[in-house]
Each structure stands twice: as structure tokens, then as C-alpha cells.
C-alpha positions in Angstrom: 127.2 69.3 106.1 126.5 71.2 109.1 123.0 71.8 110.4 122.1 75.4 110.9 120.1 76.8 114.0 116.6 78.1 113.2 115.0 80.4 115.5 111.5 80.4 113.8 109.3 78.8 111.2 106.6 81.2 110.3 103.6 79.7 108.2 101.2 81.5 106.2 103.7 84.5 105.8 102.4 87.3 103.5 105.2 89.9 103.9 108.2 87.9 102.9 107.7 87.5 98.8 104.6 86.7 96.8 101.5 84.8 98.0 101.3 82.7 101.0 104.6 81.4 102.2 106.6 79.6 104.6 109.5 81.8 106.3 112.3 80.0 108.0 114.4 82.3 110.0 118.1 81.0 110.4 120.2 82.2 113.2 123.2 84.4 112.9 124.1 87.5 111.2 127.6 89.2 110.7 125.9 92.5 110.8 125.1 94.2 114.0 122.1 96.8 113.1 121.2 99.1 115.8 117.5 98.7 115.4 117.2 94.9 114.6 114.0 93.8 116.0 115.1 90.1 116.2 118.3 90.3 118.4 117.8 86.7 119.0 118.9 86.0 115.4 122.1 88.0 115.8 124.3 85.2 117.3 124.6 81.8 115.8 124.3 79.7 118.9 121.0 79.1 120.8 120.5 81.4 123.7 118.2 81.6 126.7 115.6 84.3 126.8 114.1 85.3 130.3 111.5 88.0 131.1 112.6 89.4 134.3 109.4 91.6 134.6 107.1 88.5 135.2 109.7 86.9 137.5 108.2 86.3 141.1 111.5 85.2 142.6 110.2 81.7 143.6 113.6 80.1 143.1 112.3 77.0 141.6 114.7 77.4 138.4 117.5 78.0 140.9 117.0 74.7 142.5 116.4 73.0 138.9 119.6 74.0 137.6 122.6 71.3 138.3 125.1 73.7 137.0 124.7 76.6 139.6 123.9 79.1 136.9 121.0 80.6 138.3 120.9 82.9 141.6 118.4 85.2 143.0 119.3 88.8 142.9 118.7 91.3 145.7 115.6 92.7 143.8 114.2 89.1 144.0 114.5 88.2 140.5 116.4 85.3 139.0 119.8 85.9 137.3 121.6 83.6 135.0 125.2 83.2 134.6 125.6 82.7 130.8 129.3 81.4 131.5 127.8 78.7 133.5 124.6 78.2 131.9 124.8 75.2 129.3 121.3 75.4 127.9 120.2 72.1 129.2 116.6 73.5 129.6 116.0 71.9 133.0 114.9 75.3 134.3 112.3 75.8 131.8 109.7 73.4 133.0 110.1 74.7 136.6 109.1 78.3 135.9 105.7 79.0 137.2 105.3 81.8 134.8 106.9 80.3 131.8 109.4 83.0 131.6 112.3 81.0 130.4 112.8 80.2 126.6 115.8 78.8 124.7 115.9 80.2 121.3 117.4 78.2 118.5 117.1 74.7 117.2 119.0 72.8 114.7 117.0 71.1 111.9 117.7 68.6 109.3 116.8 69.2 105.8 114.4 66.3 105.9 112.7 67.9 109.1 112.4 71.3 107.1 111.1 69.6 104.2 108.5 67.9 106.2 107.1 71.2 107.8 107.2 72.8 104.3 105.3 70.3 102.5 102.4 70.4 104.7 101.3 73.6 103.1 102.1 73.1 99.5 98.5 73.6 98.4 98.6 77.0 100.0 101.8 78.2 98.0 100.1 76.7 94.7 96.7 78.5 95.1 98.3 81.8 96.1 101.5 81.9 94.0 103.6 81.7 97.1 106.3 79.4 98.3 109.3 79.3 100.9 111.5 82.1 102.1 114.8 81.8 103.5 115.5 84.3 106.0 117.4 85.3 109.2 119.6 86.3 110.9 121.5 86.2 107.6 120.9 82.9 105.7 123.6 83.4 103.1 126.1 83.0 105.9 124.9 79.5 107.0 126.4 76.3 105.8 126.5 76.6 101.8 126.2 72.8 101.3 123.1 72.5 103.6 121.6 75.6 101.8 122.2 74.4 98.3 120.7 71.0 99.1 117.8 72.4 100.8 117.0 74.9 97.9 117.4 72.1 95.3 114.9 69.9 97.3 112.4 73.0 97.5 112.8 73.5 93.5 112.4 70.0 93.0 109.0 70.1 94.5 108.3 73.1 92.3 108.3 75.7 95.2 109.0 79.2 94.5 111.9 80.1 96.7 112.9 83.6 98.0 116.1 84.5 99.8 115.6 87.6 102.4 119.4 88.8 102.9 121.3 91.7 103.9 124.1 91.3 101.4 127.0 90.6 103.8 128.1 87.2 103.0 130.5 85.3 100.6 129.9 85.8 97.0 130.2 82.2 96.3 127.1 81.5 98.3 125.1 83.6 96.1 126.7 82.1 93.1 125.9 78.8 94.0 122.1 79.3 95.2 121.5 81.6 92.1 120.2 78.7 89.8 117.6 77.7 92.6 116.4 81.0 93.8 113.4 82.9 92.2 113.6 86.1 94.1 116.3 87.9 96.2 114.8 90.1 98.9 117.7 92.4 99.3 118.4 95.1 102.1 120.0 98.4 101.2 120.2 100.8 104.4 122.7 103.5 103.0 125.2 104.0 100.4 127.1 106.2 103.2 130.0 103.9 104.0 130.8 105.7 107.2 127.2 105.5 108.4 127.0 102.0 107.5 130.0 101.1 109.6 128.5 103.3 112.5 125.0 101.9 112.5 125.5 98.2 111.0 129.1 97.6 112.2 130.4 96.9 108.9 131.3 98.6 105.5 128.8 98.2 102.7 131.3 97.2 100.0 130.7 93.6 100.3 126.9 94.2 100.1 126.9 96.4 97.0 129.4 94.0 95.2 127.0 90.9 95.9 124.0 93.0 94.6 125.9 93.9 91.5 126.8 90.4 91.0 123.0 89.3 91.3 122.1 92.2 89.0 124.8 91.2 86.5 123.5 87.7 86.5 119.8 88.8 85.8 118.6 87.6 89.2 115.2 88.9 90.1 115.8 91.4 93.1 113.3 93.2 95.4 115.1 95.9 97.3 114.0 96.6 100.7 114.9 99.7 102.6 114.5 100.1 106.3 113.8 103.8 107.1 115.1 104.8 110.1 115.3 108.7 111.7 118.0 110.0 111.2 119.9 107.2 109.8 118.6 107.2 106.4 115.3 108.9 106.3 116.3 112.1 104.6 115.6 112.6 100.9 119.2 113.1 99.7 119.9 109.6 101.2 117.0 108.3 99.2 118.2 110.0 96.2 121.4 108.5 96.4 120.1 104.9 96.5 117.8 105.7 93.7 120.6 107.1 91.4 122.5 103.9 92.5 119.8 101.7 91.6 119.0 103.2 88.2 122.6 103.4 87.1 123.9 99.9 88.4 120.9 97.6 89.2 117.8 98.8 87.4 114.2 99.7 87.9 113.1 97.0 90.5 110.6 96.5 93.2 111.0 98.5 96.3 109.9 98.1 99.7 110.0 101.0 102.1 110.1 99.5 105.8 109.4 102.0 108.4 111.5 101.4 111.5 109.5 100.3 114.6 110.8 99.6 118.0 108.7 96.7 118.9 111.9 94.6 119.4 113.2 96.6 122.3 111.9 94.3 125.0 113.8 91.3 123.4 117.1 93.1 124.3 116.0 92.9 127.9 115.1 89.4 127.8 118.5 88.7 126.4 120.3 90.9 129.0 121.6 93.3 126.4 121.1 97.2 126.0 118.9 98.3 123.3 121.3 100.4 120.9 118.6 102.3 119.0 116.7 104.0 121.9 117.5 107.4 120.2 116.4 106.5 116.8 113.0 107.9 115.5 110.1 106.3 113.9 109.2 107.9 110.6 105.6 109.4 110.1 103.1 108.1 107.6 103.3 111.1 105.6 107.1 111.1 105.4 106.9 107.5 104.2 104.4 108.5 101.4 106.7 111.4 100.5 109.7 108.9 100.1 107.5 106.5 98.0 106.5 109.3 95.8 110.2 110.2 95.4 111.0 106.7 94.0 107.9 107.2 91.7 109.0 110.3 90.4 112.2 108.7 89.4 110.5 105.7 87.4 110.0 103.0 90.1 106.5 101.7 89.5 106.4 99.0 92.3 107.3 100.7 95.3 105.4 99.8 98.5 105.2 100.9 102.1 105.7 98.0 104.4 106.7 94.3 103.5 
């Protein structure tokens, strides 16, 4: 059983399912969505994040690095060679401005349960529980996930899975008995657009969604709305028609794209791929919400 890497454990969350929840964000995802606001969750291994804008060029991190991975560039800021960096974390304590951070830590099931159990009374009083998110949680070690979900259910907790759907069907089948709600992303039914903006076909995603629907899982559809990827009425009508025909009248969350995660790409030394994508207006979001309601969807919400 392989312990997965976790990037964050968010307590008192109210946007990842019903009530007050603890949301566990696992690291690693097989999609590559242009607008991903948590790029540190895309790769499975721990990574170094570094804020170059706050670097004073003091060089203490370079002196602390015993692997020769850090140099000072001509502009006076530190540069880390990721091929040489072993993530030993020696440099973190020497940064005068706390600019350096390693994201990702492995947790045992016992460690996660200890954290989760501390807020059991909040779950009970609010009708909340625990949400497993990512990255893509369903691509983590399935034996680990199944045992974690079993222990969560043994405690009587409501369990939600936040998923993009791009994972082995077997993983959904094995967790189905333990999961109360699947928070399931749909971006677009246009396969070419899906390949362009997400890096993969949507075939597996739709197959897994239909599998869950066929097994009467509780499904909450979540649609990130991104201009011009899927913000037009025709794209949403395609999704509406598909849901009514194949999945049913389910809860829908319309999630307006935001670019607040762009600075994280810089900290990871990557280029933000969504610079030319647009944020939908509140008026446009209200129009899309009305579109779903006109077609019989009664539980439609803008935002998480």
C-alpha cells in the first residue's frame, strides 16, 4: 500500500460538499487543464515553490545547499536547478523572507484520521464530513484509498470525492460502497476542445460518469466556466442534453474561472498557459444558470 502525497488539508471547508468539511488535497493528476489554479497539484512528487519577486539575493540559500543546486542569477535572484535539487529542505530555514516552500508530504491513513477526527463534532452539527480532492484523488493508490474511505465510514462520516473523472473505472467501483457523493467535473463534450485544453480525450471521463449513474451514485456535476472554452450557450446546451439523457437531473455547480492561481506557476518555474483565457461576467453566469433551470435542473448554483 503506497502512501500518496498530500499538498493541503483544509479544515472548515464549505465549498466541497454539504456542511462543514475537512478537504484533503492529494497531489497528482493525469489531466493538464490550462486554467488549473493549483498547478502544484498536477505532478505526483513533492516540488519546490519559490517566490522570486521577494528574493533579496542574499545568497544564504546557496550556501546552505550541499548539492550545488542553487546559484544567484545576473538579476540578483536565486535560481534552483531542479535536476540537482533533492528536496532536502536545508535551504528553507536560511531564506530571510520565507520565500521557499516544499509542497507535498506523504501521510499514513492513521495520520489523516487523527487530523480528521479532531473536527468530528463540526461534521455532525453541520451535516458535513470529509472530501477527498486533488489533483486527482482517484489516480492514487486504490488500496490506500479504499482503506481510508472504509475507516471514514466506520466513524460515520459523510464522504465526498471531488474528481475530474480521468481515472481507472476499477477505482470508482471499489470506492462506490463508501462514498456518499461524487463531485464530478465536466468541462466540455467537444472531444477536440477537451484534448486541446485538458490534454486528454473525454471518453474515459464520460464512461466513468455513466458508470456511476448506472450504479445510482449521488452525483453533483461541477462545470468550470472558462471564456471561450465552454462559456457559450451551445456548449452548455450540449451538456444539459447529455445529462438529461444519460445521467439525470442532478445538482449542478457553475464555477466561474478565475486567474488567481497564475502566480503559483511562476513559483514553480512554469509558464501560465491560460493567460489569454477570459473570466465570465456575473451576468453571463446568471444566464447560464437560467439555461439549466429552464431545462428542469432545480438545484443550480454559481460557485462551489
